[in-house]
C-alpha positions in Angstrom: 104.4 119.5 102.1 103.5 117.8 105.6 101.9 115.1 103.9 102.0 111.8 105.7 101.2 112.7 109.2 97.4 112.9 108.6 97.2 109.2 108.4 98.4 108.4 111.8 94.9 109.0 113.3 92.5 110.2 110.6 90.8 108.5 107.6 90.8 110.5 104.4 87.3 111.6 105.0 88.6 114.0 107.7 91.2 115.5 105.5 89.3 118.6 104.6 89.9 122.3 105.0 90.9 123.3 108.5 92.1 126.4 110.2 95.0 126.3 112.7 96.0 129.3 114.7 98.9 129.5 117.0 97.4 132.5 118.8 93.6 132.7 119.0 93.1 134.9 122.0 94.7 138.0 120.5 95.0 139.5 117.0 97.9 138.1 115.1 100.8 140.3 114.0 101.5 138.1 111.0 99.1 136.0 109.0 100.4 133.2 106.8 98.4 131.2 104.3 99.7 127.6 103.7 98.6 124.3 102.4 96.6 122.0 104.7 99.2 119.6 105.7 101.8 122.2 106.6 99.4 123.4 109.4 98.1 119.9 110.4 98.5 118.7 114.0 101.8 117.0 113.1 103.0 119.5 110.5 105.9 121.9 110.6 103.8 124.8 111.8 103.4 123.3 115.2 107.2 123.1 115.5 108.5 126.2 113.7 105.9 128.9 114.6 106.4 128.7 118.4 110.2 129.1 117.8 109.6 132.1 115.6 107.2 133.7 118.0 109.5 133.3 120.9 112.5 134.6 119.1 110.9 137.7 117.7 107.9 138.3 119.9 105.6 138.1 116.9 102.1 136.5 117.1 101.4 134.3 114.1 98.2 133.0 112.6 98.5 130.1 110.2 95.5 129.5 107.9 95.2 126.4 105.8 93.6 126.9 102.4 93.7 123.4 100.7 96.5 122.3 98.4 99.1 124.7 97.2 97.3 125.6 94.0 94.2 126.5 96.1 96.3 128.7 98.4 97.6 130.7 95.4 94.1 131.0 94.0 92.9 132.4 97.3 95.5 135.1 97.5 94.8 136.1 93.8 91.1 136.4 94.7 92.0 138.6 97.6 94.5 140.7 95.7 92.7 144.0 96.1 92.2 143.4 99.8 94.8 141.0 101.0 94.1 139.3 104.3 97.5 137.6 104.7 101.1 138.7 104.9 102.8 135.6 103.6 101.9 132.8 101.2 103.7 129.5 101.9 103.8 126.6 99.3 104.4 128.2 95.9 106.6 125.7 94.1 108.7 125.9 90.9 105.7 124.9 88.8 103.3 127.5 90.3 105.9 130.3 90.2 105.0 131.7 86.8 101.3 132.0 87.8 102.3 133.6 91.1 104.5 136.2 89.4 102.0 137.0 86.7 99.3 137.5 89.2 101.3 140.4 90.8 100.4 139.4 94.4 104.0 139.2 95.6 106.7 141.7 96.6 110.4 140.9 96.1 112.7 140.3 99.1 116.2 139.0 99.0 116.9 137.2 102.3 120.2 137.7 104.1 120.2 133.9 104.6 120.1 132.9 100.9 123.8 132.2 101.2 122.8 129.0 103.2 121.0 127.6 100.1 122.6 126.0 97.1 122.2 128.1 94.0 120.4 125.3 92.1 117.5 125.4 94.6 117.0 129.2 94.2 114.3 128.8 91.6 113.1 132.4 91.5 115.9 134.7 90.5 113.7 137.7 91.1 113.4 136.7 94.7 109.7 137.1 95.0 109.6 133.5 96.3 112.2 132.0 98.6 112.7 128.2 98.8 112.3 126.3 102.0 112.3 122.6 101.0 112.5 120.3 97.9 111.6 116.8 96.9 110.8 114.5 94.0 107.4 113.3 92.8 107.1 109.6 92.5 104.6 106.8 92.0 104.4 105.2 95.4 103.1 101.6 95.6 102.0 99.1 98.1 104.4 96.2 97.8 101.9 93.8 99.5 99.4 94.4 96.7 101.7 94.9 93.7 104.5 92.5 93.1 105.7 93.8 89.7 105.6 97.6 89.8 106.2 99.8 86.7 109.8 101.1 86.1 108.8 104.0 83.8 105.9 106.2 82.8 105.6 103.9 79.8 105.2 100.9 82.1 102.3 102.6 83.8 100.3 102.1 80.6 100.3 98.3 80.9 96.8 96.7 81.0 97.7 94.9 84.3 97.5 98.3 86.0 94.0 99.1 85.0 92.2 101.1 87.6 95.2 100.9 90.0 96.5 104.4 90.0 95.3 107.5 91.9 96.4 110.9 90.7 95.8 114.6 91.6 94.2 117.4 89.6 96.8 119.8 88.1 94.4 122.7 88.4 94.3 122.5 92.2 97.2 120.3 93.3 100.9 121.0 93.0 101.7 117.2 92.8 99.0 117.0 90.1 100.6 119.8 88.1 104.0 118.3 88.7 102.9 115.0 87.2 101.4 116.7 84.2 104.6 118.5 83.6 106.5 115.3 84.1 104.6 113.7 81.3 105.1 116.7 79.0 108.9 116.7 79.8 109.2 113.0 78.9 106.7 112.8 75.9 106.9 116.3 74.5 104.1 117.0 72.0 102.9 113.4 72.4 101.9 113.9 76.1 98.2 114.1 75.3 98.4 110.7 73.5 100.1 109.4 76.7 97.2 110.6 78.9 94.7 109.1 76.5 96.4 105.7 76.9 96.8 106.2 80.7 93.1 106.9 81.4 92.0 103.3 81.8 94.6 102.8 84.5 93.5 105.8 86.6 91.0 105.0 89.4 90.4 108.6 90.2 91.8 112.1 90.0 91.4 114.0 93.3 91.4 117.7 94.1 94.5 117.4 96.4 97.2 115.2 97.7 95.6 114.6 101.1 92.6 112.9 99.6 94.6 110.9 97.1 97.0 109.5 99.7 94.1 108.8 102.1 92.5 106.7 99.4 95.8 104.9 98.7 96.5 104.0 102.4 92.9 102.9 102.9 93.5 100.3 100.1 91.4 101.8 97.3 94.3 101.4 94.8 97.9 100.1 95.0 99.6 103.1 93.4 99.4 106.9 94.0 101.2 110.0 92.9 103.2 111.2 95.9 106.9 111.8 96.8 110.0 109.7 97.1 109.9 110.5 100.9 106.6 108.7 101.5 108.4 105.4 102.4 110.5 107.3 105.0 107.4 108.4 106.8 106.0 104.9 107.0 109.3 103.6 108.2 109.7 106.3 110.8 106.2 106.2 112.3 104.7 102.8 111.3 107.8 100.7 111.4 107.0 99.3 107.9 108.8 99.3 104.6 105.6 98.1 102.8 105.2 101.3 100.8 107.9 102.1 98.2 108.7 104.9 95.9 109.6 104.3 92.3 112.5 105.9 90.5 111.8 105.9 86.8 114.3 105.2 84.1 114.0 108.7 82.5 114.0 110.5 85.8 111.6 111.9 88.4 110.2 115.4 88.5 111.7 117.9 90.9 109.6 120.1 93.2 111.0 123.1 95.1 108.6 124.8 97.5 108.9 128.4 98.6 107.2 131.3 100.4 106.7 134.9 99.5 105.6 138.2 101.0 102.3 139.5 99.7 101.8 143.0 98.5 99.7 144.9 100.9 101.2 143.1 103.9 100.4 145.0 107.1 103.7 143.9 108.7 106.5 143.8 106.2 109.3 143.9 108.8 107.9 140.8 110.5 107.3 139.1 107.2 110.9 139.6 106.2 112.0 138.2 109.5 110.0 135.1 108.9 111.5 134.5 105.5 115.0 134.9 107.0 114.1 132.5 109.9 112.7 130.0 107.4 116.2 129.4 106.0 117.8 128.9 109.4 118.5 125.5 111.0 115.8 126.1 113.7 113.2 125.9 110.9 115.0 123.6 108.4 115.7 120.9 111.0 111.9 120.3 111.3 111.3 119.8 107.6 112.3 116.1 107.2 110.1 114.6 109.9 107.2 117.0 109.7 106.9 118.0 106.1 108.6 115.0 104.6 110.7 116.8 102.2 114.4 117.6 101.9 115.6 120.8 103.6 117.2 123.4 101.5 119.7 124.4 104.1 122.8 122.3 103.3 123.9 122.2 106.9 120.9 120.1 108.1 121.4 116.4 108.6 118.8 114.0 107.5 117.2 111.5 109.9 118.0 107.7 109.6 114.6 107.0 108.1 115.5 109.0 105.0 117.5 106.0 103.7 114.1 104.9 102.5 113.7 108.1 100.5 115.5 107.6 97.2 116.8 110.5 95.2 116.8 110.1 91.4 119.9 110.3 89.3 117.9 112.3 86.7 116.0 115.3 88.0 113.4 116.6 85.6 112.0 120.2 85.6 111.0 123.0 83.3 112.3 126.5 83.2 109.6 128.8 84.9 109.5 130.8 81.7 108.5 127.7 79.6 105.8 126.9 82.2 104.6 130.5 81.9 104.2 130.3 78.2 102.6 126.9 78.0 100.9 126.0 81.3 97.4 127.2 80.5 97.4 125.4 77.2 98.8 122.2 78.7 96.2 122.1 81.4 93.3 123.0 79.1 94.3 120.3 76.5 94.8 117.8 79.4 91.3 118.6 80.7 89.7 117.9 77.3 91.5 114.5 77.1 90.6 113.3 80.6 87.0 114.6 80.4 86.0 112.8 77.3 
């Protein structure tokens, strides 16, 4: 997700739905739906789309549709009359919903050999990975001197009203955090959320708003990524913001893209998926999307020494998510709403 670049010049109030097009004068050959930050001014789109257009002579229109969950909801609503060719941003936690919706067509890229097997999270190849990262509680070290070391620590009374989270119904980080709590606490996850409620300042619709509130000083902790500190080190020359690696592990996110059924330009869509796995695309991921590239040949920038990787990576099998996600979210909603 390009996530941190918004805050170089904009307050969180300006982090709303935008539309970015690389070609506005003529009709696009390929339309791609993506989450907001991917198509922001400093996001990957501005780097990778011109490369793709030049290489293949294909005009691309990138349309931002909110957070990843909102992007998926959009293509599901448009299922009978699809307006896009590719959806970008489906992660391992949204995969089951995407597959069940029937909006995607399978495609096995010729460049999958460049990607480690453990990052290929959709064995049916409806969704192809393009980056990965780890969710983390990020904190402001100038405002919080004794940060939590585990999910359990987050429950301490000293953190009352000091945590900003995202909604699992609309946000991929929000869903990731919910699944993280289920993974660690099992059937007791609702009890955990009941105990966590006093420490939550707010639950936002998407990551952009949450991180904007955090950097504007509304709370000293936010759900984000382990790469957040790398962004601040790279562009703000500060190590003030730090990512927490928890004792029982951090939740893994792998993001991918897929070709939509009804695409009007399947050959170009396939070329984009192939291009997405090459170094020309992957080299832009670290410093624009602030995630780890999936192509093992890409070297990380120096600032990524501030992006810790957990020893324990937590995740659910997509089938498990498919069976339980709706119930987990509905039960969660009842707890946080009362």
